[in-house]
C-alpha positions in Angstrom: 109.6 133.9 94.5 107.6 130.6 94.1 104.5 132.4 95.4 105.0 135.1 92.8 105.3 132.6 89.9 102.3 130.8 91.1 100.3 134.0 91.2 101.4 134.7 87.7 100.3 131.3 86.6 96.9 132.0 88.1 96.7 135.4 86.4 97.4 133.7 83.0 93.9 132.2 83.2 92.2 135.5 82.6 93.6 136.2 79.1 93.5 132.5 78.3 89.8 132.5 79.1 89.3 134.7 76.0 90.5 132.0 73.6 87.3 129.9 73.6 85.5 132.9 72.1 88.1 132.9 69.2 87.8 129.2 68.8 84.0 129.2 68.5 83.9 132.2 66.1 86.6 130.6 63.9 85.2 127.1 64.1 81.7 128.2 63.1 83.1 130.4 60.4 85.2 127.6 58.9 82.2 125.3 59.1 80.0 127.7 57.1 82.7 128.3 54.4 85.3 125.5 54.6 86.8 126.3 51.2 86.9 130.1 51.0 87.4 130.9 54.7 85.0 133.8 54.3 85.5 134.7 50.6 82.3 132.9 49.6 80.0 133.8 52.6 79.5 137.1 54.4 78.5 135.5 57.7 81.7 133.3 57.6 83.8 136.3 56.8 82.4 138.2 59.8 82.9 135.3 62.2 86.5 134.5 61.0 87.5 138.2 61.2 86.0 138.5 64.6 88.0 135.5 65.8 91.2 136.7 64.3 90.7 140.1 66.0 91.3 138.3 69.3 94.3 136.2 68.1 95.9 139.3 66.4 96.0 141.2 69.7 96.9 138.4 72.2 100.0 140.2 73.4 97.8 143.2 74.4 95.3 141.0 76.0 98.0 139.3 78.1 99.4 142.7 79.1 96.0 143.9 80.4 95.0 140.5 81.9 98.3 140.1 83.8 98.3 143.7 85.1 94.8 143.2 86.4 95.3 139.7 87.7 98.6 140.5 89.6 97.3 143.7 91.1 96.5 143.6 94.8 92.9 144.5 94.5 92.0 143.6 90.9 91.4 147.2 89.9 90.5 148.5 86.4 93.2 151.1 86.9 95.8 148.3 87.0 94.4 146.9 83.7 94.5 150.4 82.1 98.1 150.7 83.3 98.9 147.4 81.6 97.4 148.7 78.3 99.3 152.0 78.5 102.6 150.2 79.4 102.2 147.8 76.4 101.4 150.6 73.9 104.3 152.7 75.0 106.8 149.9 74.6 105.6 148.5 71.2 105.4 152.1 69.8 108.9 153.1 71.0 110.4 149.8 69.9 108.5 149.2 66.7 110.5 148.5 63.5 109.9 151.9 62.0 110.7 153.7 65.2 114.0 151.9 65.6 114.8 152.7 62.0 114.3 156.3 62.7 116.5 156.2 65.8 119.4 154.5 63.9 118.9 156.2 60.5 118.8 152.8 58.9 116.2 151.4 56.6 113.4 149.4 58.2 114.7 146.3 56.4 118.1 146.7 58.1 116.7 146.8 61.6 117.2 143.7 63.8 114.2 141.4 63.1 113.5 141.2 66.8 111.9 144.6 66.6 109.8 143.5 63.7 107.9 141.0 65.8 107.6 143.0 69.0 104.0 144.3 68.4 102.2 140.9 69.1 104.9 139.1 71.0 103.2 137.6 74.1 106.4 137.8 76.1 106.4 141.6 75.7 102.7 141.6 76.8 103.7 139.5 79.9 106.7 141.8 80.8 104.7 145.0 80.5 101.7 143.6 82.3 103.9 142.4 85.3 105.7 145.8 85.5 102.4 147.6 85.4 101.0 145.4 88.2 104.1 146.1 90.3 103.7 149.9 89.7 100.0 149.7 90.7 100.8 147.8 93.9 103.4 150.3 94.8 101.8 153.6 93.9 98.0 153.2 93.9 97.8 154.4 97.5 100.1 157.4 97.1 98.6 160.8 98.2 99.6 163.9 96.3 99.4 167.5 97.5 95.9 169.0 97.5 96.4 170.9 94.2 97.3 167.6 92.5 94.8 165.5 94.5 92.8 164.6 91.3 95.8 162.6 90.1 96.3 160.8 93.5 96.1 157.0 94.1 94.9 154.8 91.2 94.7 157.7 88.7 98.4 158.3 89.1 99.5 154.8 88.1 98.9 154.9 84.3 100.7 158.3 84.2 103.6 156.9 86.2 103.6 153.8 84.0 103.9 155.8 80.8 107.1 157.4 82.0 108.6 154.3 83.5 108.0 152.5 80.2 110.3 154.9 78.5 113.2 153.6 80.6 112.0 150.0 80.2 112.0 150.5 76.5 115.5 151.9 76.6 116.6 148.7 78.5 114.8 146.5 76.1 116.3 148.3 73.1 119.6 146.7 74.1 118.4 143.5 75.8 115.5 142.4 73.5 117.5 141.4 70.5 119.7 139.1 72.6 116.7 137.7 74.6 114.6 137.2 71.5 117.5 135.5 69.7 118.0 133.1 72.7 114.3 132.3 72.8 114.3 131.6 69.0 117.3 129.3 69.4 115.5 127.4 72.2 112.3 127.2 70.0 114.3 125.9 67.1 115.9 123.3 69.3 112.6 122.0 70.4 111.2 122.1 66.9 114.4 120.2 65.8 113.4 117.4 68.1 110.2 116.9 66.1 107.8 114.4 67.6 110.2 113.7 70.5 110.0 117.4 71.5 106.2 117.2 71.6 106.5 114.1 73.8 108.9 115.7 76.2 106.6 118.7 76.4 103.6 116.6 77.2 105.4 114.7 79.9 106.7 117.9 81.6 103.3 119.5 81.3 101.6 116.9 83.4 104.4 116.7 85.9 104.1 120.5 86.6 100.3 120.3 87.2 100.6 119.9 91.0 102.7 123.1 91.2 100.6 125.2 88.9 103.7 126.1 86.9 102.6 124.4 83.8 101.2 127.7 82.6 104.7 129.1 82.2 105.7 126.0 80.2 102.7 126.3 78.0 103.4 129.9 77.1 106.6 128.7 75.3 104.8 126.3 73.1 101.4 127.8 72.7 102.0 131.5 72.2 104.2 133.8 70.2 107.0 133.7 72.7 109.7 131.7 70.8 108.1 131.6 67.4 106.1 128.4 67.9 102.7 130.1 68.5 100.8 126.8 68.2 97.3 127.7 69.4 96.9 131.0 67.5 98.4 129.6 64.3 96.1 126.6 64.4 92.9 128.6 65.2 93.6 131.1 62.5 94.4 128.3 59.9 97.9 129.4 59.3 101.1 127.4 59.6 102.0 124.0 58.2 99.4 121.3 58.0 100.4 118.3 60.1 102.9 120.3 62.1 100.9 123.2 63.5 98.9 121.8 66.4 101.4 119.1 67.4 101.7 120.7 70.9 97.9 120.3 71.4 96.8 117.2 69.5 98.1 114.5 71.7 96.2 115.8 74.7 92.8 114.8 73.1 93.3 111.0 73.4 94.3 111.5 77.1 91.6 113.9 78.2 88.7 112.5 76.2 89.6 108.8 76.6 92.6 108.0 78.8 91.4 109.6 82.0 87.9 108.2 81.7 89.5 104.8 81.2 91.4 105.4 84.5 88.1 106.3 86.1 86.5 103.1 85.0 89.5 101.1 86.4 89.3 102.9 89.7 85.5 102.1 89.9 86.1 98.4 89.1 88.9 98.2 91.8 86.8 100.0 94.4 85.7 98.0 97.4 82.1 96.7 96.9 80.6 98.6 99.7 82.2 101.8 98.3 81.3 101.3 94.6 78.0 103.3 94.5 79.4 106.5 96.0 82.7 106.2 94.1 80.8 105.7 90.9 78.9 109.0 91.3 82.1 110.9 91.8 84.2 109.2 89.2 81.5 109.6 86.5 81.3 113.3 87.1 85.1 113.7 86.9 85.3 111.5 83.7 82.5 113.5 82.0 84.1 116.8 82.9 87.4 115.6 81.4 85.7 114.1 78.3 83.5 117.1 77.4 85.6 120.1 78.4 89.2 118.8 78.9 89.3 120.0 82.5 91.3 117.2 84.1 92.6 118.6 87.4 89.7 117.3 89.5 90.3 113.8 88.0 94.1 114.0 88.4 93.9 115.2 92.0 91.6 112.3 92.9 94.7 110.0 92.6 97.7 112.3 92.4 98.6 112.2 96.1 96.8 109.0 97.0 98.7 107.0 94.4 101.6 109.1 93.0 102.9 106.1 91.0 99.7 106.3 88.9 100.3 110.0 88.3 103.8 109.3 87.0 102.3 106.7 84.7 99.7 109.2 83.5 102.5 111.8 82.7 104.4 109.2 80.8 101.4 108.1 78.8 100.6 111.8 78.0 104.1 112.1 76.6 103.7 109.0 74.6 100.3 110.2 73.2 101.9 113.6 72.2 104.8 111.7 70.5 102.5 109.4 68.6 100.1 112.1 67.4 103.1 114.3 66.3 104.8 111.3 64.6 101.8 110.6 62.4 101.1 114.3 62.0 97.5 114.0 63.3 96.6 117.5 64.4 93.7 119.2 66.1 93.7 122.3 68.4 91.8 124.0 71.1 90.7 127.3 72.4 90.2 126.1 76.0 91.3 122.5 76.5 91.3 119.1 74.7 87.8 118.0 75.3 84.9 117.0 73.0 83.7 120.6 72.5 87.1 121.7 71.1 87.4 118.5 69.1 84.2 119.3 67.3 85.3 122.8 66.6 88.6 121.5 65.2 87.0 119.2 62.6 86.3 122.0 60.2 89.6 123.9 60.8 91.4 124.0 57.4 94.7 123.2 58.9 93.6 120.2 61.0 95.1 117.0 59.7 93.2 113.7 60.1 91.8 114.8 63.5 89.5 111.7 63.5 92.6 109.6 64.0 93.0 111.1 67.4 89.7 109.5 68.3 91.0 106.2 67.2 94.2 106.8 69.2 92.0 107.8 72.1 90.2 104.4 72.1 93.6 102.7 72.3 94.6 104.9 75.3 91.3 104.2 77.0 92.3 100.5 76.9 95.8 101.3 78.0 94.8 103.4 81.0 92.1 101.0 82.0 94.3 97.9 82.1 97.4 99.6 83.5 95.5 101.3 86.3 93.4 98.1 86.9 96.6 96.1 87.2 98.6 98.5 89.4 95.9 99.5 91.9 95.2 96.1 93.6 98.8 94.8 93.2 100.2 97.9 94.9 97.2 98.3 97.1 96.8 102.0 96.0 94.3 104.0 97.9 92.4 105.4 94.9 88.7 106.6 95.4 86.6 103.8 96.7 89.6 102.0 98.3 90.1 104.4 101.1 88.2 104.8 104.4 86.0 107.5 102.9 84.7 108.6 99.6 83.3 111.8 98.1 79.7 112.1 97.2 78.4 114.0 94.2 77.3 116.8 96.5 80.9 117.3 97.6 80.8 116.0 101.1 83.2 113.4 102.4 81.0 110.7 104.0 81.4 107.2 105.3 80.6 104.6 102.7 78.2 102.8 105.1 76.1 105.8 105.5 76.0 107.7 102.1 73.3 110.3 102.1 72.5 113.0 99.6 72.0 116.4 101.2 69.1 118.4 99.6 69.9 122.0 99.4 69.9 124.9 97.0 73.0 125.5 94.9 73.8 128.7 96.9 73.5 126.8 100.2 75.8 124.1 98.9 78.5 126.6 98.0 78.1 128.5 101.3 78.4 125.3 103.4 81.5 124.2 101.4 83.0 127.6 101.9 82.3 127.5 105.6 83.9 124.0 106.0 87.0 125.2 104.0 87.4 128.3 106.2 87.4 126.0 109.3 90.0 123.8 107.7 92.1 126.8 106.8 92.3 127.9 110.5 89.3 130.3 110.5 88.7 133.8 109.1 91.4 135.4 111.1 94.0 133.1 109.5 93.1 134.1 105.9 95.4 136.6 104.2 94.1 136.5 100.6 91.7 134.3 98.6 92.0 133.8 94.9 91.3 131.1 92.3 92.1 129.8 88.9 90.3 127.2 86.7 89.8 124.6 89.4 91.9 125.6 92.4 91.4 128.0 95.3 94.7 129.7 96.0 94.9 130.8 99.6 97.6 132.7 101.5 97.3 132.1 105.2 99.0 133.8 108.1 99.9 130.6 109.9 100.1 127.4 107.9 100.3 125.3 111.1 96.6 126.0 111.7 95.6 124.4 108.4 93.8 121.1 108.9 94.0 119.0 105.7 91.6 116.4 107.0 89.0 119.1 107.6 89.6 120.5 104.1 89.1 117.1 102.5 86.0 116.6 104.5 84.5 119.5 102.5 84.7 117.2 99.4 87.7 118.8 97.7 89.9 116.8 95.3 93.3 117.6 96.7 95.4 120.0 98.8 98.8 121.3 97.7 101.3 123.3 99.8 103.6 124.9 97.2 105.3 127.2 99.7 105.2 128.5 103.2 101.7 130.0 104.1 100.5 129.2 100.6 97.7 126.6 100.2 96.0 125.4 97.0 92.7 123.6 97.3 91.5 121.7 94.2 87.7 122.3 94.3 86.8 121.6 90.7 84.9 123.7 88.1 82.6 125.2 90.8 85.6 126.9 92.3 84.5 130.5 91.4 81.2 130.1 93.3 83.0 128.7 96.3 85.6 131.4 96.3 83.0 134.1 96.2 81.2 132.6 99.1 84.4 132.4 101.1 85.1 136.1 100.4 81.6 137.0 101.7 82.2 134.9 104.8 85.6 136.5 105.4 
């Protein structure tokens, strides 16, 4: 079950990866016409409408993306099955269709059916069912006279019929489920700034497991009515409120973690400083510019877990402060400088520059807290352990730091080869997949996995979320490494 949830979290990254396109289109459109939002400028109108085209169909995008991502061989037929499944359900359970079934007016139909068309949870449900159908029936062989419809071609057809029964079940279940979710959302909203703080703290604590994606879906999408990211990007909602589940991340990712990196550099042993600096600078810049924090977090998460708990607490505090003062900004990808710049012209952003001021405060907090705790508790952060990681990704002894000169392709191939050795060899590999920064590997025998060998390849961390399931935090180059591993296998 845990493995399934983690695979689902990985699959979330495909539809989420579409959001930066919406953020850029809308951000540039708002910058061109900050007052009319397209009414005063044709180019702005085109860009804003193009961005909203993505946001208005997020549920469909999730259905297709999850069906594709959860399928056993990442087939286009699975994605098509997800689309078919979603369309059948929203058509059969649309407000007008339900009114026809019951003989009531559309206004008298349960409001749960009025929001089903772009509810991300419906997209998730239909996408997962479509993927399950694909995995079960894509290899089915039909008699020769029906052979054209065998295998993958059969799945969208099967899905269209299965979804009639799914729709029948949802007809009775969806109003209660939606009502419960709305109550939960209203409860979180009722906590105000404290709710944002609790969410921020839980978000960071779940990072090691990869389950933070499931938590994010509640606050960021149209699942319980909060819909924080699409509402912010499209300029709808309430100024000072919409964006509160995003804003507090900016001070942490742009300033807090770089402050922690500086503290780790200053507390590194003198003979390790040069090599530690090259690694920490790269991780800090990645966090500051893009908001991708996992490589930085995994550099101390397991070496010094007390620091990670402090980091989670400070994230919750940052979310609480930003929400309390109603300073809001949003993102299409993550809370880095790029998304901050795009937020500045968003009509619903509220004093986003104050998040930069808050960030400077958190830079100081992270620096002094980390600098105080590391030597007092003798924490083995980068530069204080027996080995460090060079910028080229190799773990080397600090007395003999060398930079290997090789092409980018050779670098990825060599890292992939080292990782395969650490994972017990090609014959021990079941499946290879990846998300934003992690390799997600299923092995046949996890006793053959050598974490020391994996870390010698220059990875930022190794997680064992379940039996025979290994997650290796590679960083933003993970896609290239994964593809090289697949070639070697």
